[in-house]
Each structure stands twice: as C-alpha cells, then as structure tokens.
MARLUM-293441 format. One record per residue: residue in one letter; x, y, z of N, C-alpha, C in turn. Coordinates in steps of 0.02 Angstrom, whole numbers, plus 50000, padded with zeros to 5 digits. Example, Ala and Ser with C-alpha at 12.3 -4.5 7.8 and 13.67 -1.06 7.14 Angstrom:
2
A506604971650390506154977550390506604983550390/S506424988850354506844994750357506455000250394/
***
This chain:
377
X543005600752593543035607252621543435612652578/X543175618752567543465623352530543555630052564/X544065629852617544045635352665544215642152635/X544585642452575544735648952544544275650852489/X543735647152483543235649252426542615651852454/X542415657652434541825660352457541165657552434/X540615657452471540025654152455539715657352390/X539795664252378539585668252318540135672052292/X540085672852222540545676852186540215680752136/X540575685552104540295689752057540435687151985/X539995688551939540105687151867539785692551821/X539955694051775539715698851725539155695851687/X538595698451678538045695551645537725700951594/X537415697751540537115701751488536395699951487/X535895704051481535195703051480534805707051427/X534485703851383534065707751334533305707351369/X533055712951372532405713451410531815714151360/X531245711951381530675712851337530505720151313/X530735724351348530705732051327531155734251270/X531545729151254532055730651197532705734451219/X532875733051275533485735651304534025729551315/X534675731651316535215727351333535445729651400/X535495725351453535675727551513536335723051535/X536825726151553537505722951577537575724651655/X537695719851694537815720851761538205715351791/X538395715951856538775710551896538225707151936/X538175700751931537755696851974538175692752020/X537895692352086538235688452136537905681352131/X538235676352120537915669452108538285664752154/X538015659152178538295654152213538905650752184/X539345649352211539965645352191539715638152203/X539635634152150539315627652152539765622852179/X539515616952203539945611252227540135608452161/X540675603752174541005600752114540815593352112/X540765591352046540635584552033541245580552014/X541175574751997541755570451974542145573851911/X542775573651917543185576051861543055583851843/X542795587251898542775594351894543225598351931/X543425604551910543835608851952543525615651961/X543735618852006543485626452024544075630652010/X544005635151956544545638851938544465646251967/X544935648951999544915656652016545205659951958/X544745663351922544855666951861545305672751872/X545905673251842546345679251861546465683551797/X546265681151733546355685751681545895682851622/X545565687251595545085685051534545085691151484/X545265690351424545345695051374544585697051345/X544635703551324544025706151285544165705451215/X543985699351187544025698251109543505702051072/X543615703251003543025705850967542445702150968/X542485694850970541885690850970541515692551039/X541885693451090541625695051157541185701751149/X541535707051120541165713451116540525713251077/X540445708751028539905707950986539335705551034/X539465700951081538965698351127538835702751183/X539385706151210539345710351270538955716851256/X539165720051199538835726551185538885727851108/X538675723051067538765722851002538205727450970/X538125733350990537645738450969537915745550979/X537535750550954537725757550964537605758851035/X538115760251079538045761851151538095768851168/X538135774051116538235780651132537665783151177/X537095780451174536585782851214536435778851279/X536935774851297536815770751361536825775151420/X536445772251472536395774851537536795771051577/X537105774851638537555770751684537255772351754/X536945767151788536655767451852537085762951898/X536715761251956537045756852002537535760852044/X538025756752069538575759352114539215758252079/X539785760752113540425759552084540615752252083/X540415748652131540565741252135540015737052107/X539435739852090538925736152057538595740252006/X538975741951949538735746351898538215742351853/X537745746751823537305744151782537315748251716/X537405745251656537415748351595536785746351557/X536385751451531535755749951494535755754151434/X535635750251374535545753651310534985750851269/X534685755151233534145753751191534355750451124/X534055745051103534255741351047533845743450989/X534225744050929533905745150871533455739850857/X532895740750811532365736050799532685729650769/X533195730750716533455724850685533845720450744/X534135724050784534525720050836534035716550881/X533455719250897532985715850939532775709850906/X532625710550841532425704450808532915698550805/X533505701150796534095695550792534155692850865/X534045696550915534115693550987533525691851016/X532975690050980532375688551009532395681951051/X532815677451038532845671351076533185672451142/X533475678451151533895680451211533405683951264/X532855686451247532385690051287532355686851356/X532455690151411532345686851477532875682251498/X533375680151461533895675651472534515679451497/X534725678951562535315682351581535925678551565/X536385680051526536925675451502537555677951533/X537975673951550538655675351579539065675951515/X539615680951526540035682651467540735680451478/X541115681251422541815679451420541995672751383/X542305673351329542425667551286543065663451309/X543495665451347544145662751376544435665651431/X544925662151456545245664851518545725660451550/X546025662351602546375657751638546415659551713/X546685654351755546715655751825546985649751862/X546945649651929547155643751972546705639251993/X546785633151987546295628652015546375628652090/X545755629652126545765630852202545345625052234/X545055621052196544695615452224544585610952170/X544525603952186544385598852139543865594152162/X543515591052114543105585452125543495578452122/X543125573052134543535566652133543785565652067/X544345563052056544715561251993545125567651965/X544995573451993545425579451968545895581852017/X546135578852059546535580752119547195582852090/X547425579852038548145581452013548115589051983/X547555592551976547615599251948547545604552007/X547505601952065547485607252126548135611352124/X547995618152124548565622552123548845624552058/X548625620252000548895621851937548555628051903/X548965631751861548695637151820548405634151757/X547805635651745547465632551681547115637951643/X547055636751571546635640851532546015636651515/X545465640451504544845637351491544405641751454/X543805639351423543395643051379542725643851407/X542375649351400541715650651414541625653451484/X541165658551492540865661751547541445663451598/X542035667551568542565668451610542615676151641/X542165679851622542075686451657541715685551724/X542095681951767541825679851832542465678351881/X542285678851942542805678151993542995669851993/X542515666051982542645658751991542205655151936/X542525649251913542165645851860542285638051867/X541755634851864541785627751865541905624551793/X542365619851787542485616851718542735609951729/X542565606051682542755599151674543535598151658/X543795593751682544505592951671544675592951597/X544275589051563544375589051486544395595851451/X544075600851484544085607751453544545611951474/X545085609951521545605613651543546245612651505/X546555617551493547285617151461547705618951515/X548115614051540548595615651600549155619051565/X549345625451592549855629551566550535626451597/X551075627551551551715625251574551975628651634/X552385626051671552655629651730553025635751711/X552905641051754553135647351742552705651951697/X552225649251664551755653451618551205655951662/X551105662651662550555665051706549905665151678/X549365666251723548755666451691548645671851641/X548925677751656548875682751604549165680251536/X549755677351536550035674851475549585669551446/X549235665551487548885660351458548145661551447/X547935668251461547195669851457546935669751385/X547335671051334547135670651263547335664351237/X547305658151267547535652551244547115648751197/X546465650151186545965647551148545815650551076/X545505656151079545195659651029545675661350969/X546185665950989546665667950932547155662450909/X547525658050958547895653250938547635647750898/X547005645350917546725639750880546405643150815/X546205649750812546005652050749546585651950702/X547175654450721547735654050684547915647550658/X547845643450700548095635950678547515633450626/X546905635150642546365633250601546395635750527/X546605642250523546745644750459547255641050416/X547765639350447548335634950416548045628450398/X547645625650447547425618150431546905618950372/X546455624250370546005625550314546335625350251/X546865630150250547305631150185547505624050162/X547765619350202548065614250179547515609050161/X546915609150202546425604750181546105605750109/X546115612450099545795614450030546295615349972/X546875614049988547415613849933547655620449911/X547685626049957547895631849932548695632549945/X549015636349904549625637349912549865643049959/X549445648049969549585654150010548935656950032/X549025662050081548415664250112548485672150121/X547935675650120547875682750133547465683550194/X547715688550239547415690050306547275697250312/X546695699550331546535706550336546535707950408/X546565714550422546615716750493547175713950525/X547745713050492548235708850514548755710950559/X548685716850588549135719550645548855717950713/X548265714350715548015712450780548435706950809/X548285705050874548545699450911548545693450866/X548015691850841547915686650800548305686750737/X548395693050705548755693250643549495692250655/X549735695050714550455693950733550575686450745/X550125682850776550255675950783550285672150721/X549825674250670549815670750607550445672350571/X550715678350573551385679450544551915674650562/X551975673550640552485669750666552335662250650/X551695660150647551525653050636551655651750558/X551515656150521551655654750446552405654450432/X552795659150463553435657750459553765651050483/X553545649150534553735642650568553525636650519/X552965637250490552685631550453552765632450373/X553145637750355553325639050290552675640050239/X552165644150270551605645550230551615652850204/X551675653950137551635660350113551035664450136/X551115670550161550635674950199550665681550172/X550065684250149549935691650134549635694350190/X549845699850218549525702950279549315710150255/X548635711650264548415717750244548215721750314/X548535727750315548395731750369548115738650351/X548055743750395547685749650380548125755950381/X548715754750414549135760550424549895759150419/X550345764150401551035762450389551375759750449/X551225761950511551545759150572551305751750586/X550725749950562550545742950574550955738850520/X551115741350464551545736950415552195736450453/X552485741950477553185741650506553145736450564/X552595736150605552565731750660552655724550631/X552275723150582552295716150553552995714550521/X553295719050492553905717750461554425716950514/X554345720050570554805719350624554835712950661/X554305708650653554205701950676554365696950616/X554535698850550554685694350502554245693750447/X553705697450438553235696850391553605700150329/X553495696250267553825697950205553325701850162/X552685700350158552195703150111551675706350157/X551725713250159551285717250195551005722750153/X550335723350150550035728350107549635733150153/X549775740050136549395744550182548865747450139/X548225746250160547595747950119547525754950114/X547875759450159547795766450151548275769750098/X548765765650073549245767750022548945768749957/X549175773849915548905774249848549075768449812/X549595764449826549835759549780549575753149806/X548985752949850548825746749880548595741149839/X548255742349781548005737249738548595734549703/X549115739249680549645736349638550105731549692/X550145733749748550525730449803550265723749815/X549505723149821549155717449829549265712249771/X549215714549716549375710749656550085707749657/X550555711249675551225709149678551305704649732/X550985704849787551105700349844550765693649827/X550155693649800549855687949776550185684249724/X550515688149676550935685149629551535681249662/X551845683749714552415680949744552125674649785/X551565674649816551365669949857550865664549827/X550565665749768550115661949739549475660549789/X549375665949828548815664649880548155665149839/X547705660049854547005659949832546475658949885/X546675659549947546295659350007546405665450045/X545825668650069545865674450114545465673050173/X545645675650235545255676350292545155684450308/X544505685950307544355692950315544015694250377/X544315699150417544045700550479543585706550479/X543575709950420543175715950420542435714350410/X542375710250361541615708250345541195713750303/X541355719250299541035725050262541495728250212/X541155733250174541555736950133541815733050068/X542325734850041542515732849972543175728249981/X543445727550035544085724050046544035716650015/X543575712850028543465705950003543505705749930/X543125711049901543075711049822543765712949798/X544085717449829544815719149813545325713649814/X545265709349860545625703749869545485698649808/X544875697349800544675692749749544895695149678/X544795702249667545045705149610545795703449591/X546205705549648546895704249643547095697149625/X546765691949658546845685449640546715683849569/X546185686449545546025685449476546445688549424/X546745694249438547195697349400547875693049391/X548075690049452548605685549445548495679249406/X547845676549413547715670349379547565671049311/X547295677249281547205677849220547875680349184/X548265682949213548935684649181549355677949169/X549225673049213549675666449210549255661649163/X548615662849143548285657649105547975660749039/X547665656149007547395657848937546735661948949/X546555666048899545985670648909545315666448906/X544905669048944544185665848942543685671848958/X543165672148927542615677548933542355676849004/X542465670949036542175669249104542645670149158/X543205672749139543785673649192544225667049197/X544625666549240545025660549254544665655249290/X544955649449280544675643649311544925642049379/X545405646449403545695645449474545135647849524/X545055643549566544555645049627544805649249679/X544485654949692544725659249743544235659449798/X544465658549858544045658249921544175663749972/X543625666949993543655671750049543195669450104/X543505668550158543065666550223543065672950266/X542485675250282542375680250328542285677850404/X542695680050445542765677550511542645682650562/X542505688850540542365694650588541945699450563/X541795704750596541405710150576541625717450601/X542235718550589542535724950612542225730850570/X542025729250510541605734550470540915732950469/X540465736150497539735734350501539345736750440/X539695739650385539355741850331539255735450282/X538765735850234538725730450184539375728650144/X539395722250134539935720350093539805722350022/X540285725449981540195727449913540625723449866/X540355719749819540685715649772540625718849707/X541195720349676541225722449610541445716349567/X540955714049524541075707349496541545708049435/X542215707949446542665708449399543225702849407/X542925698049447543395691649465543225685749441/X542865685349382542665679549351542145675249390/X542075669549385541565665349413541795659749465/X542475658749459542745653549500542945656349572/X542465657649610542535661049676541985659349724/X542135659749790541685658549842541805663749898/X541245665649928541325669649998540885665350049/X541195664350097540795660650158541025662850221/X540655660550271540815661750338541315656250371/X541725658050417542125654250454542185655750526/X541985651450569541935651750642542415646150668/X542675648450727543115643450759542775637050787/X542255638350825541875631650852541715626650802/X541365628450747541215623350690541865620650665/X542355624750657542955621150627543255616250672/X543245618050743543525613350792543155606950799/X542445607750790542005602150780542175597250722/X542475599950670542635596250609543315592250617/X543755593650663544405590350670544295584850714/X544645579450717544645573750756544985575650824/X544855571050874545075571950935545825572150946/X546125568150909546885567250902547155574250876/X546885576250825547215582950795547075588750840/X546505589050873546385594550917546855594450981/X546975588251006547465587851058548145589851036/X548375588750976548945590950950548975598650947/X548495601650920548395608750919548415612150988/X548125609151033548075611951104548785611551136/X549125605751122549805604751146550275609551124/X550205611151056550655616051023550585622851052/X549955624651065549775631051090550105631851162/X549975626451205550325627251269551055628351265/X551385624451224552115624451215552375630751190/X551975635351152552195640851116551755647251141/X551515646451202551165653351227551455659051239/X552145658251255552595664451262553005666151200/X552875662451144553245664051083552765665351025/X552595659950985552165660450933551515664550947/X551255661451003550465662551021550495667951080/X550985672051088551005676651140550475682551126/X550115685351176549685690051174549855695851217/X549685702051192549825708451231549175712151246/X549235715851300548595719551312548795726651334/X548355731451312548505738651325548215740951387/X547745737851417547345739651471547165734351517/X547065735451580546805730251629546185733051667/X545645728651674545075731251701544755726851748/X544505728351805544115725051853543435723151817/X543075718651854542395717651825541965723751827/X541975727651886541615733751887541895738851840/X542535739051831542795744151789542685742751715/X542535736751692542365735051632541725738651610/X541325740151662540615743151647540615750551653/X541185753551656541165761551657541065764351588/X540925770151582540855773351515541485774251483/X542005776151520542715776951486542985770651462/X542875765151499543125758151481542735756051416/X542115755751419541665753851361541965757451299/X541955764551305542145768351250542805766151217/X543245764251266543965762851238543955755651208/X543635750651239543695744051207543225743051150/X542735747151147542275746851085542535749651024/X543145753851035543395755950972543705750750933/X543905744950973544185738750933544855740850898/X545185745250925545785747950883546345743450894/X546725742750836547325738050845547805740050891/X548045735750934548545736550984548265739251048/X547575739351049547235741451115546785736751144/X547005730651144546575725651177546635725151246/X546065724551282546005724751355545975717751387/X546115717351452545975710751490545675712651554/X545205708151570544855708851635545145704351687/X545265707351745545535703651796544975703151852/X544635698151854544085697751902544195698051979/X544865695951994545045696852066545175703652088/X545245708152041545405715152056544755718652086/X544835721552146544215724452172543995731352151/X544575735452138544355742252128544095743052059/X543675748452047543405749451983543975752851937/
***
C-alpha cells in the first residue's frame, strides 16, 4: 500500500518531432509499482546543469512559441538543419529530462525497506515529481543534509574527483581549469587544496577571480585582463601544469593554454625545431562557447586535444574506487562539494519564457534548481 503516493505524477519531457521542432512539455505519467530492491523517491530538488540545458533546449530558442496553460505549458522551437540531423535518432521519442536530483524515499520494494523515509540523491530523469530507482543507484545522504544540499551530488562532485584522478593516472603535476568560477570550479579549488594538487583557474571577470581567491585559490588568471597570457605563463611555471580541462569548447582558449604550456616547457629545455618533448593535454568537457575551436599551431608537436565525459570516465574506474568516490562526496556535501543556486523553479515555471531566458544564459553564479513538488508556476 502507498496511501500517500498518487497514481499519476508530472515529469518534464523533451520531444523532437518529424516536422523538425523541439517540444518541451509536462506529461502526466503513471507512478509505477516497485520491484525488488527498488525505491520510489519523491523528488524535491534537481539542478539545471549545463549538460541538462544542451538536452533540454540546446539550440537557439529566441523564436520559441509558448502555448498550453500556466500549469501545463508547452514550448516549441524550430530546429536548425544541422541540429535536426544530429538529433535524427530522437525523432518521435519523448525523453524524460534531468541528470540528477534528490528527495525522500516514500515507498520501497522488497529488500529496500531500510531506505524508507531517508533522503537520497540519484541520477537520471529527475525533472519529475516521483522517480523509481534501484537501491544501488541511490546515494543516501547523511543525517541533516537536505535534498537541496544533495541535489548536485553526482555530476559536479564526481567530475571534480574525476579530473584529479585523471591527472594522477596520466602522471601530470598540475592542471588548468577554464570557466573556473562555476559551482564545479569552486569545488575543484577546494578539492585541489585538500589533495595538494596545483591548480590554475581561468575566469572571465575580475570579480570571479576575487571569488576564487576568497576560497583559497592561489593561481587565478582573468582572461579579460591585458596581462592574461603573461599571467597564464607565470601560473603554469609555478604549477608545472601540463593538463587542462576546458569547459568552453570553442574559441582560442584551448590554444592559448597549450601555447602557455609550451612556453614554459621550451624555457626549461633544450631547443628543438619541433618544440618541446613535454606532452600537453587538453580535455574538452563542455560547450559554453559554440563557436569553432581555433588552434594557432605554435605549441610544438607533443600535444593532444580530446573529449572527456563523466559517464565514460566512471565506467573506467573499478567498483571499489567508485564507492570510495561516492562516499567522499556524501561526507563532504556541505563543504568541499557544496552547491549554490540563484533561483528556484517549479516544473511548470521552468518552461516559461522568462525562466528559459535566464537559465539559458548559463551565467556564472546563476544556476537554477527545479523543485518538482512546488505547484505554482
């Protein structure tokens, strides 16, 4: 019996139509029965991460139309031809959205009774009022940690830990991180201080640099400053960083980082017409800048640029290491891995023109959280 659980509940869905449009709406779906070792979570908070925005409305939405009602809004936008081709496999498939979130376990299947009433974090399809999950996919939050505090317990914390693990796996001495004033960037500053990893943080504005310095960052470079390239060379000299994680994905920033690394390497080594033999690695893990990546080839031949995504990384670590990573996240959710939000939206409120305009700016310090139990738009 589940006396306090409705038979149906709302979830936010995304549909690519055969007519070449993207449609966002709220669907009323049955709340399913539970199997063995499954729990039903009443979702209370789910963040709007950059990766969510790419799936939710990763296109130009300036011409979107807003129909439906206040409690059942529908957003429709025409997709560019290149986007249609990229999303061809999604045509006619209505997908639930939300990469992570947290809430209270309100019902359990056999074998999961110990989680009843606990607050847990989980991944996938979290822009919903209720979500079924296997026990193995739930991170039980420590007593006193709220769903809002634990809503971002997966993507950013495990990404920050993954960056440090990658650095150690590949034998780098220090790392560079771009778009570093974000929630993730602040987590990485704290993590690298704890783990004694030299870190260079690249930001875009002076106030962002001050924010990071206020939490202990030592090497912060402002890309808007006239001295940016000199500052970057000095920071890489001090940290010996040969690994970078780039959240922008476009423009000249990756090239500038590689160039600065090469300047440091050639200053320390013997001259070669082919550049230094020090390998320099940039991993692109985001797409904040949609413009093409521009590489000015003045950083020798010992370099690589590749993609880095969280899920493939997690698949590469063993079960024991992953358990340790998740345990550390749970223990430090209110310290190292704390997240902050500038706005709170209901499911319906997330589909208004003003809300979409706000969160699609992807501005640093303006991350939103969806609270599915909130009824008003």
